[in-house]
LUMLOFI-162292 format. One record per atom (N, C-alpha, C): x, y, z; residue in three letters; atom name; residue number from 0. Coordinates in nm, 4 decimals, always signed. Example, Ala and Ser with C-alpha at 12.3 -4.5 7.8 and 13.67 -1.06 7.14 Angstrom:
rec x +1.3190	y -0.5690	z +0.7800	type ALA	atom N	seq 0
rec x +1.2300	y -0.4500	z +0.7800	type ALA	atom CA	seq 0
rec x +1.3200	y -0.3300	z +0.7800	type ALA	atom C	seq 0
rec x +1.2850	y -0.2250	z +0.7080	type SER	atom N	seq 1
rec x +1.3670	y -0.1060	z +0.7140	type SER	atom CA	seq 1
rec x +1.2900	y +0.0030	z +0.7870	type SER	atom C	seq 1
//
This chain:
rec x -5.1257	y -15.9329	z -3.2360	type MET	atom N	seq 0
rec x -5.1324	y -15.9735	z -3.3121	type MET	atom CA	seq 0
rec x -5.2264	y -16.0669	z -3.3996	type MET	atom C	seq 0
rec x -5.2526	y -15.9966	z -3.5368	type SER	atom N	seq 1
rec x -5.3594	y -16.0968	z -3.6575	type SER	atom CA	seq 1
rec x -5.2928	y -16.2614	z -3.6113	type SER	atom C	seq 1
rec x -5.3944	y -16.2826	z -3.6661	type PHE	atom N	seq 2
rec x -5.3483	y -16.4831	z -3.6818	type PHE	atom CA	seq 2
rec x -5.2431	y -16.5189	z -3.8384	type PHE	atom C	seq 2
rec x -5.2293	y -16.4312	z -3.9199	type ALA	atom N	seq 3
rec x -5.1678	y -16.4072	z -3.9931	type ALA	atom CA	seq 3
rec x -4.9803	y -16.4172	z -4.0075	type ALA	atom C	seq 3
rec x -5.0118	y -16.2792	z -3.8833	type GLU	atom N	seq 4
rec x -4.8250	y -16.2589	z -3.8366	type GLU	atom CA	seq 4
rec x -4.8200	y -16.3779	z -3.7406	type GLU	atom C	seq 4
rec x -4.9209	y -16.3991	z -3.6723	type HIS	atom N	seq 5
rec x -4.8747	y -16.5312	z -3.5370	type HIS	atom CA	seq 5
rec x -4.8392	y -16.6646	z -3.6612	type HIS	atom C	seq 5
rec x -4.9307	y -16.6622	z -3.7932	type VAL	atom N	seq 6
rec x -4.8522	y -16.8058	z -3.8053	type VAL	atom CA	seq 6
rec x -4.6922	y -16.7559	z -3.8858	type VAL	atom C	seq 6
rec x -4.7211	y -16.6256	z -3.9004	type ALA	atom N	seq 7
rec x -4.5798	y -16.5664	z -3.9691	type ALA	atom CA	seq 7
rec x -4.4589	y -16.5640	z -3.9197	type ALA	atom C	seq 7
rec x -4.4294	y -16.5533	z -3.7616	type ALA	atom N	seq 8
rec x -4.3297	y -16.5319	z -3.6716	type ALA	atom CA	seq 8
rec x -4.3651	y -16.6564	z -3.6545	type ALA	atom C	seq 8
rec x -4.4484	y -16.7769	z -3.6409	type ASP	atom N	seq 9
rec x -4.3993	y -16.8744	z -3.5895	type ASP	atom CA	seq 9
rec x -4.3411	y -16.9623	z -3.7296	type ASP	atom C	seq 9
rec x -4.3555	y -16.9368	z -3.8183	type CYS	atom N	seq 10
rec x -4.2916	y -17.0365	z -3.8992	type CYS	atom CA	seq 10
rec x -4.1320	y -16.9351	z -3.9809	type CYS	atom C	seq 10
rec x -4.1362	y -16.7970	z -3.9225	type ARG	atom N	seq 11
rec x -3.9675	y -16.7183	z -3.9166	type ARG	atom CA	seq 11
rec x -3.8813	y -16.8403	z -3.8049	type ARG	atom C	seq 11
rec x -3.9332	y -16.8439	z -3.6756	type LEU	atom N	seq 12
rec x -3.8683	y -16.9433	z -3.5900	type LEU	atom CA	seq 12
rec x -3.8420	y -17.1004	z -3.5879	type LEU	atom C	seq 12
rec x -3.9816	y -17.1581	z -3.6971	type ILE	atom N	seq 13
rec x -3.9191	y -17.3214	z -3.7315	type ILE	atom CA	seq 13
rec x -3.8228	y -17.3019	z -3.8213	type ILE	atom C	seq 13
rec x -3.7816	y -17.2024	z -3.9038	type ILE	atom N	seq 14
rec x -3.6903	y -17.1616	z -4.0317	type ILE	atom CA	seq 14
rec x -3.5584	y -17.1926	z -3.9640	type ILE	atom C	seq 14
rec x -3.5813	y -17.1181	z -3.8805	type LEU	atom N	seq 15
rec x -3.4708	y -17.0740	z -3.8233	type LEU	atom CA	seq 15
rec x -3.3638	y -17.2242	z -3.7254	type LEU	atom C	seq 15
rec x -3.4738	y -17.2485	z -3.6588	type ARG	atom N	seq 16
rec x -3.4350	y -17.3814	z -3.6086	type ARG	atom CA	seq 16
rec x -3.4467	y -17.4602	z -3.6974	type ARG	atom C	seq 16
rec x -3.4818	y -17.4782	z -3.7937	type ALA	atom N	seq 17
rec x -3.3787	y -17.5923	z -3.8775	type ALA	atom CA	seq 17
rec x -3.2727	y -17.5426	z -3.9086	type ALA	atom C	seq 17
rec x -3.2592	y -17.4221	z -3.9394	type LEU	atom N	seq 18
rec x -3.1022	y -17.3929	z -3.9743	type LEU	atom CA	seq 18
rec x -2.9757	y -17.4163	z -3.8459	type LEU	atom C	seq 18
rec x -3.0420	y -17.3723	z -3.7353	type ALA	atom N	seq 19
rec x -2.9484	y -17.4420	z -3.6848	type ALA	atom CA	seq 19
rec x -2.9214	y -17.5662	z -3.5906	type ALA	atom C	seq 19
rec x -2.9812	y -17.6158	z -3.7126	type GLU	atom N	seq 20
rec x -2.9261	y -17.7664	z -3.6569	type GLU	atom CA	seq 20
rec x -2.8837	y -17.8274	z -3.7560	type GLU	atom C	seq 20
rec x -2.8899	y -17.7268	z -3.8476	type GLU	atom N	seq 21
rec x -2.7686	y -17.7886	z -4.0137	type GLU	atom CA	seq 21
rec x -2.6411	y -17.7948	z -3.9299	type GLU	atom C	seq 21
rec x -2.5527	y -17.8279	z -3.9991	type THR	atom N	seq 22
rec x -2.4370	y -17.7979	z -3.9515	type THR	atom CA	seq 22
rec x -2.3705	y -17.7155	z -4.0230	type THR	atom C	seq 22
rec x -2.3687	y -17.7048	z -4.1784	type ASP	atom N	seq 23
rec x -2.3037	y -17.5746	z -4.1888	type ASP	atom CA	seq 23
rec x -2.4328	y -17.4570	z -4.1505	type ASP	atom C	seq 23
rec x -2.5153	y -17.3892	z -4.1295	type GLN	atom N	seq 24
rec x -2.6618	y -17.4022	z -4.0888	type GLN	atom CA	seq 24
rec x -2.7213	y -17.3204	z -4.1849	type GLN	atom C	seq 24
rec x -2.7392	y -17.3699	z -4.3224	type GLN	atom N	seq 25
rec x -2.7773	y -17.3346	z -4.4631	type GLN	atom CA	seq 25
rec x -2.8941	y -17.4847	z -4.4734	type GLN	atom C	seq 25
rec x -2.9948	y -17.3942	z -4.5543	type LEU	atom N	seq 26
rec x -3.0823	y -17.4806	z -4.6585	type LEU	atom CA	seq 26
rec x -3.1335	y -17.3955	z -4.7134	type LEU	atom C	seq 26
rec x -3.1668	y -17.5027	z -4.8339	type ASN	atom N	seq 27
rec x -3.3201	y -17.4284	z -4.9715	type ASN	atom CA	seq 27
rec x -3.4146	y -17.4211	z -4.8800	type ASN	atom C	seq 27
rec x -3.4770	y -17.3422	z -5.0041	type GLU	atom N	seq 28
rec x -3.6538	y -17.2697	z -4.9991	type GLU	atom CA	seq 28
rec x -3.7220	y -17.4331	z -5.0341	type GLU	atom C	seq 28
rec x -3.6593	y -17.4436	z -5.1147	type THR	atom N	seq 29
rec x -3.7302	y -17.6451	z -5.1445	type THR	atom CA	seq 29
rec x -3.7602	y -17.7425	z -4.9993	type THR	atom C	seq 29
rec x -3.6197	y -17.7229	z -4.9765	type ILE	atom N	seq 30
rec x -3.6419	y -17.8005	z -4.8188	type ILE	atom CA	seq 30
rec x -3.6457	y -17.7201	z -4.6824	type ILE	atom C	seq 30
rec x -3.7246	y -17.6138	z -4.6674	type LEU	atom N	seq 31
rec x -3.7387	y -17.5168	z -4.5706	type LEU	atom CA	seq 31
rec x -3.9236	y -17.5299	z -4.6493	type LEU	atom C	seq 31
rec x -3.9276	y -17.5266	z -4.7271	type VAL	atom N	seq 32
rec x -4.0856	y -17.5921	z -4.7525	type VAL	atom CA	seq 32
rec x -4.1566	y -17.7296	z -4.7162	type VAL	atom C	seq 32
rec x -4.1105	y -17.8249	z -4.7491	type ALA	atom N	seq 33
rec x -4.1318	y -17.9274	z -4.6588	type ALA	atom CA	seq 33
rec x -4.1395	y -17.9351	z -4.4969	type ALA	atom C	seq 33
rec x -4.0222	y -17.8644	z -4.4402	type ILE	atom N	seq 34
rec x -3.9993	y -17.8832	z -4.3306	type ILE	atom CA	seq 34
rec x -4.1422	y -17.7838	z -4.2450	type ILE	atom C	seq 34
rec x -4.1445	y -17.6877	z -4.3233	type LEU	atom N	seq 35
rec x -4.3006	y -17.6171	z -4.2829	type LEU	atom CA	seq 35
rec x -4.4120	y -17.6475	z -4.2688	type LEU	atom C	seq 35
rec x -4.4425	y -17.7943	z -4.3519	type GLU	atom N	seq 36
rec x -4.5152	y -17.8814	z -4.3837	type GLU	atom CA	seq 36
rec x -4.5456	y -18.0037	z -4.2519	type GLU	atom C	seq 36
rec x -4.4012	y -18.0337	z -4.1957	type THR	atom N	seq 37
rec x -4.4060	y -18.1402	z -4.0741	type THR	atom CA	seq 37
rec x -4.4245	y -18.0602	z -3.9549	type THR	atom C	seq 37
rec x -4.4373	y -17.9344	z -3.9816	type PHE	atom N	seq 38
rec x -4.4676	y -17.8594	z -3.8761	type PHE	atom CA	seq 38
rec x -4.6588	y -17.7580	z -3.8485	type PHE	atom C	seq 38
rec x -4.7219	y -17.8768	z -3.9603	type GLY	atom N	seq 39
rec x -4.8146	y -17.7900	z -4.0069	type GLY	atom CA	seq 39
rec x -4.8619	y -17.7110	z -4.1084	type GLY	atom C	seq 39
rec x -4.7405	y -17.6192	z -4.1319	type HIS	atom N	seq 40
rec x -4.8556	y -17.4481	z -4.1953	type HIS	atom CA	seq 40
rec x -4.7470	y -17.5778	z -4.3656	type HIS	atom C	seq 40
rec x -4.8663	y -17.5765	z -4.3684	type ARG	atom N	seq 41
rec x -4.8775	y -17.5913	z -4.5437	type ARG	atom CA	seq 41
rec x -4.9014	y -17.5015	z -4.6246	type ARG	atom C	seq 41
rec x -4.7508	y -17.3706	z -4.6951	type LYS	atom N	seq 42
rec x -4.6880	y -17.2818	z -4.7241	type LYS	atom CA	seq 42
rec x -4.6153	y -17.3334	z -4.8610	type LYS	atom C	seq 42
rec x -4.6903	y -17.2127	z -5.0275	type SER	atom N	seq 43
rec x -4.6065	y -17.2279	z -5.1609	type SER	atom CA	seq 43
rec x -4.4594	y -17.1805	z -5.1145	type SER	atom C	seq 43
rec x -4.3867	y -17.1775	z -5.2323	type ARG	atom N	seq 44
rec x -4.2356	y -17.1696	z -5.2188	type ARG	atom CA	seq 44
rec x -4.2025	y -17.0468	z -5.1510	type ARG	atom C	seq 44
rec x -4.3110	y -16.9026	z -5.2476	type GLU	atom N	seq 45
rec x -4.3025	y -16.7507	z -5.2859	type GLU	atom CA	seq 45
rec x -4.3824	y -16.7344	z -5.1169	type GLU	atom C	seq 45
rec x -4.5292	y -16.8127	z -4.9916	type TYR	atom N	seq 46
rec x -4.4978	y -16.7579	z -4.9036	type TYR	atom CA	seq 46
rec x -4.3212	y -16.8394	z -4.8207	type TYR	atom C	seq 46
rec x -4.2846	y -16.9064	z -4.8487	type VAL	atom N	seq 47
rec x -4.0639	y -16.9467	z -4.7621	type VAL	atom CA	seq 47
rec x -4.0699	y -16.8317	z -4.7867	type VAL	atom C	seq 47
rec x -3.9954	y -16.7414	z -4.9551	type ARG	atom N	seq 48
rec x -3.9740	y -16.6403	z -4.9897	type ARG	atom CA	seq 48
rec x -3.9443	y -16.5064	z -4.9698	type ARG	atom C	seq 48
rec x -4.1146	y -16.4677	z -4.8792	type THR	atom N	seq 49
rec x -4.1140	y -16.4085	z -4.8286	type THR	atom CA	seq 49
rec x -4.0756	y -16.3953	z -4.6671	type THR	atom C	seq 49
rec x -4.0801	y -16.4764	z -4.6027	type GLN	atom N	seq 50
rec x -4.0760	y -16.5376	z -4.4609	type GLN	atom CA	seq 50
rec x -3.8998	y -16.4721	z -4.4973	type GLN	atom C	seq 50
rec x -3.8008	y -16.5853	z -4.5462	type LEU	atom N	seq 51
rec x -3.6505	y -16.5699	z -4.5384	type LEU	atom CA	seq 51
rec x -3.6507	y -16.3471	z -4.5827	type LEU	atom C	seq 51
rec x -3.6396	y -16.3440	z -4.7099	type ARG	atom N	seq 52
rec x -3.6768	y -16.1774	z -4.7365	type ARG	atom CA	seq 52
rec x -3.6776	y -16.0975	z -4.5233	type ARG	atom C	seq 52
rec x -3.8252	y -16.1362	z -4.5008	type ARG	atom N	seq 53
rec x -3.7859	y -16.0409	z -4.3457	type ARG	atom CA	seq 53
rec x -3.6741	y -16.0951	z -4.3182	type ARG	atom C	seq 53
rec x -3.6478	y -16.2412	z -4.2726	type LEU	atom N	seq 54
rec x -3.5493	y -16.2815	z -4.2044	type LEU	atom CA	seq 54
rec x -3.4485	y -16.2344	z -4.2307	type LEU	atom C	seq 54
rec x -3.3851	y -16.2086	z -4.3381	type ALA	atom N	seq 55
rec x -3.3263	y -16.1161	z -4.4066	type ALA	atom CA	seq 55
rec x -3.2633	y -16.0083	z -4.3602	type ALA	atom C	seq 55
rec x -3.4029	y -15.9420	z -4.3244	type GLU	atom N	seq 56
rec x -3.4039	y -15.8063	z -4.3638	type GLU	atom CA	seq 56
rec x -3.3990	y -15.7158	z -4.1701	type GLU	atom C	seq 56
rec x -3.4201	y -15.8354	z -4.1326	type LEU	atom N	seq 57
rec x -3.3586	y -15.8797	z -3.9380	type LEU	atom CA	seq 57
rec x -3.2215	y -15.9155	z -3.9224	type LEU	atom C	seq 57
rec x -3.1659	y -15.9359	z -4.0430	type ASP	atom N	seq 58
rec x -3.0295	y -16.0217	z -4.0223	type ASP	atom CA	seq 58
rec x -3.0024	y -16.1106	z -3.8995	type ASP	atom C	seq 58
rec x -3.1425	y -16.2007	z -3.9830	type ALA	atom N	seq 59
rec x -3.0891	y -16.3367	z -3.8924	type ALA	atom CA	seq 59
rec x -3.0714	y -16.4678	z -3.9799	type ALA	atom C	seq 59
rec x -3.1128	y -16.4072	z -4.1205	type VAL	atom N	seq 60
rec x -3.0798	y -16.5108	z -4.1758	type VAL	atom CA	seq 60
rec x -2.9620	y -16.3935	z -4.3344	type VAL	atom C	seq 60
rec x -2.8435	y -16.4857	z -4.4208	type ARG	atom N	seq 61
rec x -2.7891	y -16.3928	z -4.5527	type ARG	atom CA	seq 61
rec x -2.8576	y -16.5403	z -4.6598	type ARG	atom C	seq 61
rec x -2.8444	y -16.4224	z -4.7668	type LEU	atom N	seq 62
rec x -2.9763	y -16.5016	z -4.8522	type LEU	atom CA	seq 62
rec x -2.9261	y -16.4925	z -4.9661	type LEU	atom C	seq 62
rec x -2.8210	y -16.6545	z -5.0086	type THR	atom N	seq 63
rec x -2.7736	y -16.6467	z -5.1642	type THR	atom CA	seq 63
rec x -2.8437	y -16.7100	z -5.2691	type THR	atom C	seq 63
rec x -2.8385	y -16.6887	z -5.3870	type GLU	atom N	seq 64
rec x -2.9442	y -16.7481	z -5.4992	type GLU	atom CA	seq 64
rec x -2.8044	y -16.9009	z -5.5809	type GLU	atom C	seq 64
rec x -2.8939	y -17.0228	z -5.5348	type ALA	atom N	seq 65
rec x -2.7996	y -17.0509	z -5.6136	type ALA	atom CA	seq 65
rec x -2.9400	y -17.1223	z -5.7947	type ALA	atom C	seq 65
rec x -2.9160	y -17.0268	z -5.8805	type GLY	atom N	seq 66
rec x -3.0050	y -17.0887	z -6.0174	type GLY	atom CA	seq 66
rec x -3.1547	y -17.0149	z -5.9365	type GLY	atom C	seq 66
rec x -3.1911	y -17.0644	z -5.9660	type THR	atom N	seq 67
rec x -3.3597	y -17.0114	z -5.9217	type THR	atom CA	seq 67
rec x -3.3925	y -17.0409	z -5.7868	type THR	atom C	seq 67
rec x -3.2895	y -17.1411	z -5.6984	type ILE	atom N	seq 68
rec x -3.3234	y -17.1274	z -5.5883	type ILE	atom CA	seq 68
rec x -3.3096	y -17.0619	z -5.5310	type ILE	atom C	seq 68
rec x -3.3763	y -17.0307	z -5.3577	type PHE	atom N	seq 69
rec x -3.2620	y -16.8956	z -5.3019	type PHE	atom CA	seq 69
rec x -3.1927	y -17.0176	z -5.1893	type PHE	atom C	seq 69
rec x -3.1584	y -17.0348	z -5.1119	type VAL	atom N	seq 70
rec x -3.0357	y -17.0297	z -4.9953	type VAL	atom CA	seq 70
rec x -3.0279	y -17.0002	z -4.8783	type VAL	atom C	seq 70
rec x -3.0831	y -17.0130	z -4.7659	type ALA	atom N	seq 71
rec x -3.0790	y -16.9787	z -4.6326	type ALA	atom CA	seq 71
rec x -2.9521	y -17.0215	z -4.5639	type ALA	atom C	seq 71
rec x -2.8921	y -16.9072	z -4.5111	type THR	atom N	seq 72
rec x -2.7847	y -16.9339	z -4.4078	type THR	atom CA	seq 72
rec x -2.8228	y -16.8319	z -4.3088	type THR	atom C	seq 72
rec x -2.7999	y -16.9774	z -4.1703	type LEU	atom N	seq 73
rec x -2.8699	y -16.8372	z -4.0404	type LEU	atom CA	seq 73
rec x -2.7215	y -16.7584	z -4.0430	type LEU	atom C	seq 73
rec x -2.7383	y -16.6543	z -3.9692	type ARG	atom N	seq 74
rec x -2.6834	y -16.5182	z -3.8961	type ARG	atom CA	seq 74
rec x -2.6607	y -16.5737	z -3.7611	type ARG	atom C	seq 74
rec x -2.5305	y -16.4419	z -3.7186	type ARG	atom N	seq 75
rec x -2.5500	y -16.4701	z -3.5414	type ARG	atom CA	seq 75
rec x -2.6980	y -16.3833	z -3.4611	type ARG	atom C	seq 75
rec x -2.7704	y -16.3313	z -3.4968	type ALA	atom N	seq 76
rec x -2.8738	y -16.2946	z -3.4862	type ALA	atom CA	seq 76
rec x -2.9158	y -16.3963	z -3.4658	type ALA	atom C	seq 76
rec x -2.9195	y -16.4685	z -3.6003	type GLY	atom N	seq 77
rec x -3.1191	y -16.5710	z -3.5948	type GLY	atom CA	seq 77
rec x -3.0741	y -16.6998	z -3.4798	type GLY	atom C	seq 77
rec x -2.8921	y -16.7237	z -3.4725	type LEU	atom N	seq 78
rec x -2.8192	y -16.8212	z -3.3539	type LEU	atom CA	seq 78
rec x -2.9112	y -16.7675	z -3.2420	type LEU	atom C	seq 78
rec x -2.8821	y -16.6775	z -3.1820	type ASP	atom N	seq 79
rec x -2.9250	y -16.6303	z -3.0606	type ASP	atom CA	seq 79
rec x -3.0596	y -16.6026	z -3.0297	type ASP	atom C	seq 79
rec x -3.1434	y -16.5570	z -3.1421	type HIS	atom N	seq 80
rec x -3.2507	y -16.5950	z -3.0981	type HIS	atom CA	seq 80
rec x -3.2898	y -16.7732	z -3.0528	type HIS	atom C	seq 80
rec x -3.2995	y -16.8466	z -3.1983	type VAL	atom N	seq 81
rec x -3.2829	y -16.9661	z -3.1053	type VAL	atom CA	seq 81
rec x -3.2506	y -16.9953	z -3.0164	type VAL	atom C	seq 81
rec x -3.1430	y -16.9825	z -2.9146	type GLN	atom N	seq 82
rec x -3.0631	y -17.0146	z -2.8167	type GLN	atom CA	seq 82
rec x -3.1240	y -16.8812	z -2.7856	type GLN	atom C	seq 82
rec x -3.1927	y -16.8677	z -2.7588	type ARG	atom N	seq 83
rec x -3.2236	y -16.6864	z -2.6344	type ARG	atom CA	seq 83
rec x -3.1690	y -16.6656	z -2.5410	type ARG	atom C	seq 83
rec x -3.0813	y -16.5498	z -2.6156	type ARG	atom N	seq 84
rec x -2.9491	y -16.4908	z -2.5756	type ARG	atom CA	seq 84
rec x -3.0281	y -16.3837	z -2.6023	type ARG	atom C	seq 84
rec x -3.0555	y -16.3620	z -2.7052	type ALA	atom N	seq 85
rec x -3.1593	y -16.2356	z -2.7593	type ALA	atom CA	seq 85
rec x -3.2815	y -16.2093	z -2.8719	type ALA	atom C	seq 85
rec x -3.3385	y -16.1764	z -2.8307	type LEU	atom N	seq 86
rec x -3.5154	y -16.2325	z -2.9245	type LEU	atom CA	seq 86
rec x -3.5148	y -16.1368	z -3.0666	type LEU	atom C	seq 86
rec x -3.5988	y -16.0942	z -3.1125	type ILE	atom N	seq 87
rec x -3.6030	y -16.0458	z -3.2540	type ILE	atom CA	seq 87
rec x -3.7458	y -16.0430	z -3.2822	type ILE	atom C	seq 87
rec x -3.7782	y -15.9011	z -3.2826	type GLU	atom N	seq 88
rec x -3.9316	y -15.8958	z -3.2917	type GLU	atom CA	seq 88
rec x -3.9952	y -15.9532	z -3.4480	type GLU	atom C	seq 88
rec x -4.1175	y -15.9963	z -3.4224	type GLY	atom N	seq 89
rec x -4.1537	y -16.0849	z -3.5915	type GLY	atom CA	seq 89
rec x -4.1217	y -16.1882	z -3.5580	type GLY	atom C	seq 89
rec x -4.0750	y -16.2683	z -3.4827	type VAL	atom N	seq 90
rec x -3.9785	y -16.4231	z -3.4635	type VAL	atom CA	seq 90
rec x -4.0621	y -16.4888	z -3.3232	type VAL	atom C	seq 90
rec x -4.1480	y -16.5914	z -3.3773	type GLY	atom N	seq 91
rec x -4.1597	y -16.6425	z -3.2373	type GLY	atom CA	seq 91
rec x -4.0511	y -16.6722	z -3.1604	type GLY	atom C	seq 91
rec x -4.1298	y -16.6938	z -3.0195	type VAL	atom N	seq 92
rec x -4.0081	y -16.7087	z -2.9061	type VAL	atom CA	seq 92
rec x -3.9914	y -16.8307	z -2.8789	type VAL	atom C	seq 92
rec x -3.8648	y -16.8506	z -2.9203	type PRO	atom N	seq 93
rec x -3.8486	y -17.0295	z -2.8961	type PRO	atom CA	seq 93
rec x -3.8889	y -17.0769	z -2.7350	type PRO	atom C	seq 93
rec x -3.9178	y -17.1452	z -2.6983	type SER	atom N	seq 94
rec x -3.9368	y -17.1923	z -2.5358	type SER	atom CA	seq 94
rec x -3.8446	y -17.2093	z -2.5170	type SER	atom C	seq 94
rec x -3.8344	y -17.2354	z -2.3770	type PRO	atom N	seq 95
rec x -3.6904	y -17.2857	z -2.2911	type PRO	atom CA	seq 95
rec x -3.5948	y -17.3927	z -2.2805	type PRO	atom C	seq 95
rec x -3.7181	y -17.5299	z -2.3157	type GLU	atom N	seq 96
rec x -3.6637	y -17.6383	z -2.3681	type GLU	atom CA	seq 96
rec x -3.5640	y -17.6295	z -2.4861	type GLU	atom C	seq 96
rec x -3.6228	y -17.5676	z -2.6189	type ALA	atom N	seq 97
rec x -3.6080	y -17.6071	z -2.7414	type ALA	atom CA	seq 97
rec x -3.4512	y -17.5289	z -2.7755	type ALA	atom C	seq 97
//
């Protein structure tokens, strides 16, 4: 796995964890940019959109558009990954205590 692939997998895991922590399991891309930055990933909005699209392809999130903003909603596969019930290839593996 290349460094860029490792970073992308970590970003996807952070996104899924952040969604799982929300009561309604939804966040918009602007908030996700800020969350990634708190974990040391200073990424553009377009980078986050790319990761969200990939997570949607993996059936981990559902994307909707609110004007010009993407809103991500956690799907069952994404929650199963965060809770270590089933793992999604291309997404960082959650630590056991997470």
